[in-house]
C-alpha positions in Angstrom: -250.7 -159.3 -15.2 -247.4 -159.0 -17.2 -244.0 -158.2 -15.4 -240.8 -158.1 -17.7 -237.7 -159.5 -15.9 -234.3 -158.4 -17.1 -232.2 -161.5 -16.5 -229.0 -160.0 -17.6 -228.4 -157.4 -15.0 -226.4 -157.5 -12.0 -223.0 -159.8 -10.8 -225.2 -163.3 -11.8 -225.0 -162.7 -15.4 -228.9 -164.2 -15.2 -228.2 -167.4 -13.3 -229.2 -166.5 -10.2 -232.2 -164.0 -11.4 -233.6 -167.0 -13.6 -233.7 -169.0 -10.7 -235.6 -166.4 -8.7 -238.0 -166.2 -11.7 -238.3 -170.2 -11.4 -239.7 -169.8 -7.9 -241.8 -167.3 -8.6 -245.7 -168.2 -8.1 -247.0 -167.1 -11.2 -244.8 -168.0 -14.0 -247.1 -167.5 -16.7 -246.9 -163.8 -15.9 -243.3 -163.4 -16.9 -241.5 -161.8 -20.0 -237.8 -162.7 -19.3 -235.3 -161.1 -21.2 -232.6 -163.0 -21.8 -229.0 -163.7 -23.4 -229.4 -167.1 -24.9 -225.4 -167.9 -25.0 -225.2 -166.7 -21.4 -228.0 -168.8 -19.2 -228.9 -172.3 -18.9 -231.2 -172.9 -21.7 -232.6 -175.9 -19.5 -234.2 -173.6 -16.8 -235.1 -171.5 -19.5 -237.4 -173.8 -21.3 -238.7 -175.1 -17.8 -239.8 -171.2 -17.5 -241.6 -171.3 -21.0 -243.1 -174.6 -20.2 -244.6 -172.9 -17.4 -246.1 -170.1 -19.3 -243.3 -167.7 -19.6 -242.6 -166.0 -22.4 -238.8 -164.9 -23.6 -237.6 -162.2 -25.7 -234.0 -162.1 -26.7 -231.4 -159.6 -26.4 -228.1 -159.2 -28.1 -226.4 -157.3 -25.0 -226.4 -156.7 -21.6 -225.0 -153.9 -19.5 -221.2 -153.7 -17.4 -222.2 -151.0 -15.3 -219.4 -148.7 -16.1 -221.2 -147.2 -19.1 -221.3 -143.3 -19.2 -225.0 -142.0 -19.6 -224.0 -140.7 -22.7 -223.0 -144.7 -24.2 -225.9 -145.7 -22.7 -227.8 -143.2 -24.7 -226.4 -144.0 -27.7 -225.5 -147.9 -27.4 -227.6 -149.2 -25.4 -230.8 -149.9 -27.1 -230.0 -153.6 -28.0 -229.4 -154.6 -23.8 -231.6 -156.4 -21.8 -232.4 -153.5 -19.7 -233.0 -151.1 -23.0 -235.4 -154.1 -24.3 -237.5 -154.0 -20.9 -238.1 -150.2 -20.4 -239.3 -150.3 -24.5 -241.5 -153.0 -23.3 -243.4 -151.1 -20.4 -243.0 -147.6 -22.1 -245.2 -149.6 -25.2 -247.5 -151.0 -22.3 -247.0 -154.7 -23.2 -245.5 -155.3 -19.5 -247.2 -153.7 -16.6 -243.6 -153.3 -14.9 -240.2 -154.4 -15.3 -237.9 -155.7 -12.2 -233.9 -155.0 -13.1 -231.1 -155.5 -11.0 -228.9 -153.5 -13.4 -227.0 -150.9 -11.4 -228.7 -147.7 -10.5 -227.1 -145.1 -13.0 -228.3 -147.4 -16.1 -231.8 -147.6 -14.4 -231.9 -143.7 -13.9 -230.7 -142.9 -17.8 -232.5 -145.1 -19.4 -235.5 -145.0 -17.6 -235.7 -140.9 -17.9 -235.2 -141.6 -21.3 -237.5 -144.3 -22.7 -240.1 -143.7 -19.7 -240.2 -140.2 -18.8 -240.6 -138.7 -15.7 -244.6 -137.8 -14.1 -244.9 -134.3 -15.0 -243.5 -131.8 -12.6 -241.0 -134.0 -11.2 -237.5 -133.1 -11.7 -235.8 -136.3 -10.9 -237.0 -139.9 -9.7 -236.0 -141.5 -6.3 -235.6 -144.9 -5.4 -238.2 -145.8 -2.7 -238.0 -148.8 -0.4 -241.0 -149.8 2.2 -239.7 -151.1 5.5 -241.4 -152.6 8.5 -241.8 -150.5 11.3 -244.1 -150.6 14.6 -247.1 -149.0 12.9 -246.9 -150.7 10.0 -244.8 -149.9 6.4 -243.1 -146.8 6.4 -241.1 -145.6 3.2 -237.9 -143.9 2.5 -236.6 -141.8 -0.4 -234.1 -141.1 -2.1 -231.6 -144.4 -1.3 -229.4 -143.7 -4.1 -230.7 -142.1 -7.1 -229.6 -138.7 -6.5 -226.4 -138.1 -4.6 -227.0 -134.3 -4.3 -230.5 -133.0 -3.7 -231.3 -129.4 -3.7 -234.3 -128.0 -1.4 -237.0 -128.4 -3.8 -236.4 -131.6 -4.9 -236.2 -132.8 -1.8 -239.7 -131.1 -1.1 -240.8 -133.0 -4.8 -239.9 -136.2 -2.5 -242.2 -135.6 0.1 -244.8 -135.3 -2.1 -243.3 -138.3 -3.5 -243.5 -140.3 -0.6 -246.9 -139.3 0.4 -248.4 -140.4 -2.8 -246.9 -143.8 -2.3 -247.6 -144.2 1.2 -251.3 -142.6 0.4 -251.6 -144.8 -1.9 -251.0 -147.8 0.5 -253.2 -146.7 3.1 -255.8 -146.1 0.6 -256.0 -149.8 -0.5 -256.2 -150.7 3.1 -258.8 -148.5 4.2 -260.5 -147.3 0.8 -260.2 -143.8 1.7 -260.6 -140.9 -0.4 -257.6 -139.6 -2.9 -254.3 -138.1 -0.8 -255.2 -134.7 -1.6 -259.1 -135.2 -0.1 -257.7 -136.4 3.4 -257.8 -134.3 6.5 -254.5 -133.3 7.1 -254.1 -135.5 10.1 -254.8 -138.3 8.0 -251.8 -137.6 5.2 -248.8 -139.7 5.5 -246.5 -138.1 8.0 -243.4 -137.0 6.4 -240.0 -136.3 8.3 -236.3 -134.9 6.8 -233.6 -136.9 8.1 -230.9 -134.9 9.7 -228.7 -135.4 12.3 -230.8 -133.3 15.4 -234.6 -132.5 15.1 -233.9 -128.7 16.3 -233.7 -125.7 13.6 -230.6 -124.8 12.9 -229.3 -128.2 12.8 -227.3 -129.9 9.7 -226.6 -128.0 6.6 -228.2 -124.6 5.2 -229.5 -127.0 2.7 -231.9 -129.4 5.2 -232.9 -126.6 6.9 -234.2 -124.6 3.5 -235.7 -127.8 2.8 -237.5 -128.5 6.0 -238.8 -125.0 5.5 -240.4 -125.9 1.8 -241.8 -129.4 3.4 -243.6 -127.4 6.1 -244.7 -124.7 4.1 -246.4 -127.4 1.3 -250.2 -127.9 1.9 -249.9 -131.2 0.4 -247.2 -132.5 2.8 -248.3 -133.4 6.6 -244.6 -132.3 7.7 -243.2 -133.2 11.2 -240.2 -131.6 11.0 -236.8 -133.3 11.3 -236.4 -136.8 12.3 -233.0 -138.4 13.5 -231.7 -141.7 12.6 -232.2 -142.7 16.0 -235.9 -142.4 15.4 -236.4 -144.5 11.9 -238.1 -147.3 13.2 -239.9 -145.9 16.1 -243.1 -145.3 14.1 -242.8 -140.9 14.1 -242.7 -141.2 10.5 -245.1 -142.6 7.5 -242.3 -141.3 5.1 -238.6 -140.3 6.0 -237.1 -137.9 3.2 -233.5 -137.4 2.7 -230.9 -137.2 -0.2 -229.4 -140.1 -1.9 -226.1 -140.2 -0.6 -227.4 -140.5 2.9 -230.1 -142.7 2.0 -227.7 -145.1 0.5 -225.4 -145.4 3.4 -228.1 -145.9 5.9 -229.7 -148.5 3.8 -227.1 -150.6 3.5 -226.4 -149.8 7.0 -230.0 -151.3 7.5 -229.1 -154.5 5.7 -226.1 -155.1 7.0 -227.6 -155.0 10.8 -230.4 -157.4 9.4 -227.7 -160.0 8.3 -226.4 -159.4 11.3 -229.1 -159.8 13.6 -230.6 -162.9 11.6 -227.5 -165.0 12.3 -227.3 -164.1 15.8 -231.3 -165.2 16.4 -230.5 -168.7 14.3 -228.1 -169.7 17.3 -231.0 -169.4 19.7 -233.4 -171.7 20.5 -235.8 -172.2 17.7 -239.3 -171.1 19.3 -241.9 -169.4 17.1 -241.7 -165.9 18.4 -237.7 -166.4 17.4 -239.0 -167.5 14.0 -241.2 -164.6 13.5 -238.8 -161.8 14.4 -236.6 -163.6 12.0 -238.9 -163.3 9.2 -239.6 -159.4 10.1 -235.6 -158.8 9.6 -235.4 -161.1 6.8 -233.4 -159.1 3.6 -234.8 -161.3 0.9 -238.3 -160.6 1.7 -237.8 -156.9 1.4 -235.2 -156.8 -1.9 -236.3 -154.7 -4.5 -236.7 -151.0 -4.4 -239.3 -148.9 -6.3 -237.9 -146.0 -9.0 -240.6 -143.7 -7.6 -241.3 -141.1 -10.4 -241.2 -142.8 -13.8 -243.8 -143.1 -16.0 -243.9 -147.0 -15.1 -243.1 -149.2 -12.6 -239.6 -150.0 -12.5 -238.0 -152.0 -9.5 -234.3 -152.3 -8.6 -233.3 -155.8 -7.3 -229.3 -155.8 -5.7 -227.3 -157.1 -8.1 -226.2 -159.8 -5.6 -229.8 -160.6 -4.2 -229.9 -164.4 -4.0 -232.4 -166.4 -5.7 -235.4 -165.9 -3.2 -234.9 -162.2 -2.8 -234.7 -161.9 -6.5 -238.4 -163.8 -6.4 -239.4 -160.9 -3.8 -238.3 -158.2 -6.0 -240.6 -159.6 -8.9 -243.5 -160.2 -6.1 -242.9 -156.2 -5.5 -243.0 -155.3 -9.0 -246.4 -157.1 -9.2 -247.7 -155.5 -5.9 -247.2 -152.1 -7.6 -248.3 -152.7 -10.8 -252.0 -153.8 -9.4 -251.9 -150.6 -7.6 -252.4 -147.2 -8.8 -249.0 -145.9 -7.7 -248.2 -143.8 -11.1 -251.2 -142.1 -11.4 -251.1 -141.2 -7.3 -247.6 -139.5 -7.8 -249.0 -137.5 -10.8 -252.0 -136.3 -8.8 -249.7 -135.2 -6.2 -247.0 -133.5 -8.2 -249.8 -131.7 -10.2 -250.5 -129.5 -7.5 -248.7 -126.0 -7.7 
């Protein structure tokens, strides 16, 4: 197992990402991509002593590059080098805190997308009352056509189905009985047909007509953590707003809990809403495992993003997504 880490993405210019690598429990698996002039050499040396490999880069992204500039001039940046390592099968996953646009553009250019998929989506697992559920898209595609939302329904079904199979050793998603397939809901302002935009209503019809999706209809924001759905589909604009709202509320609640008595149940609840544990989101649909970390993630948060990349790489997510989207 090898996980490439783009040290130069995000606001920390490598240092906080480097600290996260130092706290990663399997340092010999790491292939870190770094600009030697911008990171602490003593920390890099400490990583190498633990078995990590260092790949030098000549440049890093600022985050304001246009798609054209990325395609023309970004080949020597840390993110592009990491993408190429993944494309060449020299690593099993890539973790970066570069901006979403750059990951999307370079990911599609270097890795390509799963056959049949229009555009990849940012997908993230959250902890609910019935275990983890996926939500997508969380910011990769601001506007989504009804058919793209249908594809996200299949993509999310494959992700959640693969997770269920890893626990229950069930058959492939397409062979599981309909009532055992992941329950897919489309985020909307109400559950009644006719509510919301015309695009949402066209999308829900496509989701319901798809034989490979177990669609439960519309789901409201108030039901996100109800356990009603295993996969929640939305456009990237809505999803990004929801994600940042959840993260903000989780941070507030942890602060409030810290002021209470330090009992075991309080500590357990605090751990469940710890945003650092869930830092990192999968760019689902690329031909390779690419995990995006927050640009301002803490050392601990970045280490958890690397662990997510490792977990995704050891599963068969890419194959499951390809199989699900191959059906006409």
